[in-house]
ZAMARPA-714683 format. One record per residue (C-alpha): residue number from 0; x, y, z. Coordinates in steps of 0.25 Angstrom, whole numbers. Layout:
N
LOLO nuvex    c1    c2    c3
LOLO   NUM     X     Y     Z
...
***
This chain:
86
LOLO nuvex    c1    c2    c3
LOLO     0   617   266   319
LOLO     1   607   278   320
LOLO     2   595   277   329
LOLO     3   582   273   322
LOLO     4   571   283   324
LOLO     5   558   276   327
LOLO     6   548   288   329
LOLO     7   544   300   336
LOLO     8   531   303   343
LOLO     9   521   308   332
LOLO    10   513   316   342
LOLO    11   524   324   348
LOLO    12   528   338   344
LOLO    13   542   342   339
LOLO    14   552   342   350
LOLO    15   543   333   359
LOLO    16   544   320   352
LOLO    17   546   306   358
LOLO    18   555   298   348
LOLO    19   560   284   347
LOLO    20   573   279   341
LOLO    21   580   265   341
LOLO    22   595   263   343
LOLO    23   597   249   336
LOLO    24   612   249   340
LOLO    25   609   250   355
LOLO    26   595   243   354
LOLO    27   588   255   361
LOLO    28   577   264   359
LOLO    29   579   279   361
LOLO    30   566   286   365
LOLO    31   564   301   366
LOLO    32   552   304   375
LOLO    33   546   314   384
LOLO    34   554   315   398
LOLO    35   546   308   409
LOLO    36   542   317   420
LOLO    37   546   315   434
LOLO    38   532   309   438
LOLO    39   533   299   426
LOLO    40   547   295   430
LOLO    41   542   292   445
LOLO    42   529   285   439
LOLO    43   538   276   431
LOLO    44   546   272   443
LOLO    45   534   269   451
LOLO    46   533   256   442
LOLO    47   547   253   441
LOLO    48   552   239   445
LOLO    49   558   237   459
LOLO    50   573   241   459
LOLO    51   572   251   447
LOLO    52   578   264   451
LOLO    53   568   276   452
LOLO    54   571   287   443
LOLO    55   577   289   429
LOLO    56   593   288   429
LOLO    57   599   300   423
LOLO    58   604   292   411
LOLO    59   589   288   408
LOLO    60   576   295   404
LOLO    61   562   291   406
LOLO    62   554   296   393
LOLO    63   540   296   389
LOLO    64   535   293   375
LOLO    65   520   292   370
LOLO    66   513   279   369
LOLO    67   510   283   354
LOLO    68   525   280   352
LOLO    69   524   265   355
LOLO    70   524   261   341
LOLO    71   537   268   339
LOLO    72   543   261   352
LOLO    73   538   248   346
LOLO    74   545   251   333
LOLO    75   558   255   340
LOLO    76   558   242   347
LOLO    77   556   234   334
LOLO    78   568   242   328
LOLO    79   576   237   340
LOLO    80   572   223   339
LOLO    81   575   222   324
LOLO    82   589   229   326
LOLO    83   592   218   337
LOLO    84   591   207   327
LOLO    85   602   213   318
***
């Protein structure tokens, strides 16, 4: 099944657009965002729980999305919850 497009940050310029999709088959969100800086990554791990490895593994990414996209994130979660009931 194709991914469900949820939305794109309305305040971003073309080519700089955080975006949200839903994969209902895998029950996952796909999020395009701005790459977090090294400082932001370090700050995230200052509050990580004990035992959580520091740093972002090569197969993962830490991305930033603007708070104005919260509505889209909620909608994406709703889509996943509805798809889970099938």
